[in-house]
C-alpha positions in Angstrom: 27.9 19.4 -6.2 25.1 21.2 -4.2 23.1 18.8 -1.6 19.6 18.1 -2.4 17.0 16.5 -0.7 14.5 13.8 -2.3 10.8 13.2 -2.6 9.3 9.5 -2.6 8.1 8.7 -5.5 4.5 8.3 -4.7 4.7 11.9 -3.3 5.7 12.9 -6.9 3.0 10.8 -8.4 0.8 12.5 -6.3 1.7 16.2 -7.4 2.0 15.6 -10.8 -1.6 13.8 -10.5 -3.2 17.0 -8.5 -1.1 19.1 -11.2 -2.7 17.7 -14.5 -6.5 17.7 -12.4 -6.1 21.3 -11.7 -4.5 22.2 -15.6 -7.5 20.2 -17.0 -10.2 21.0 -14.5 -9.1 25.2 -15.5 -8.7 24.4 -19.1 -12.5 22.8 -18.7 -13.6 26.3 -16.7 -11.7 28.9 -19.2 -13.3 26.5 -22.0 -16.8 26.8 -21.0 -16.9 30.8 -19.6 -14.5 32.3 -21.7 -16.7 35.8 -22.9 -14.0 38.3 -24.0 -16.8 40.4 -25.7 -14.4 42.5 -28.3 -11.8 39.8 -29.7 -13.2 36.4 -28.5 -10.2 33.5 -28.8 -11.2 30.2 -30.3 -11.6 27.5 -27.6 -9.4 24.9 -29.9 -6.9 27.7 -30.1 -7.0 27.4 -26.4 -6.5 23.8 -26.2 -3.9 24.1 -28.4 -1.4 26.5 -26.7 -2.6 24.3 -23.1 -1.5 21.3 -25.1 1.8 22.9 -26.3 2.6 23.4 -23.0 2.3 19.8 -22.1 4.2 19.4 -25.5 7.3 21.6 -23.6 7.2 18.9 -20.6 8.6 16.5 -23.0 10.8 18.6 -24.5 12.8 20.2 -21.7 12.9 16.7 -20.0 14.5 15.8 -23.1 17.0 19.0 -22.9 17.8 18.1 -19.5 18.8 14.0 -20.3 20.7 15.2 -23.4 22.8 17.8 -21.0 23.2 15.0 -18.8 24.3 12.5 -20.9 26.9 15.1 -22.5 28.4 15.8 -19.1 27.2 19.4 -18.6 25.9 18.3 -14.6 29.6 17.6 -14.2 31.1 20.2 -15.1 28.7 23.0 -13.7 29.5 22.9 -10.1 33.4 23.4 -11.4 32.0 26.7 -12.8 29.1 27.5 -10.0 30.9 25.9 -7.2 28.5 26.1 -4.2 26.1 28.4 -5.2 23.0 26.7 -5.0 20.5 29.2 -6.0 22.9 29.6 -9.3 23.2 25.9 -9.6 19.3 25.6 -10.0 18.7 28.8 -11.9 21.3 27.4 -14.7 19.8 23.8 -14.6 16.2 24.2 -13.8 15.4 28.1 -14.4 16.8 29.0 -18.0 16.2 25.7 -19.7 12.1 25.5 -18.8 11.6 29.4 -19.5 13.4 29.1 -23.1 11.7 25.9 -23.8 7.9 27.3 -22.7 8.7 30.9 -24.6 10.0 28.8 -27.8 6.7 26.4 -27.8 4.3 29.9 -27.3 6.4 31.6 -30.2 6.3 28.6 -32.6 2.7 28.0 -31.7 2.0 31.8 -32.0 4.1 32.6 -35.2 1.2 31.5 -37.9 -1.6 33.2 -35.7 -3.9 35.9 -37.5 -5.9 36.4 -34.6 -2.9 37.0 -32.5 -3.6 41.0 -32.4 -3.0 42.7 -28.8 -0.8 42.2 -26.3 -3.7 40.6 -23.9 -3.7 37.9 -26.6 0.1 37.1 -25.9 -0.4 37.3 -22.4 -3.5 34.7 -22.5 -1.7 32.2 -25.0 1.5 32.6 -22.9 -0.3 31.9 -19.4 -1.7 28.9 -20.9 1.6 27.2 -22.1 2.8 27.8 -18.5 0.0 26.1 -17.0 0.3 23.4 -19.4 3.7 22.9 -18.4 
């Protein structure tokens, strides 16, 4: 298994706290200042996609836990060898992006106000910001 470094629990908690403050602050700014003249987005819809991103963190954590319980992480080093980039790409990158896109597609599927590509960029960014 590739070598990994560890960070203390208080440092991780501080990073998560900063992320939450930054995300909530940006969401409040977006809520108060969003003024797209031609096709205004509803603030409730924007908040739904943001909180969908927060939900995707739980889904991603559950997915990684399920893969760990099935022994996927024990099998993976024998497949990728000592390639740390490929190991991290398969364990973190692929699973995070898949969960974020799944949440975005699930929420965007039923919205009639989803008309332009710019709507997808904005709403997808909010899901990513929530994550």
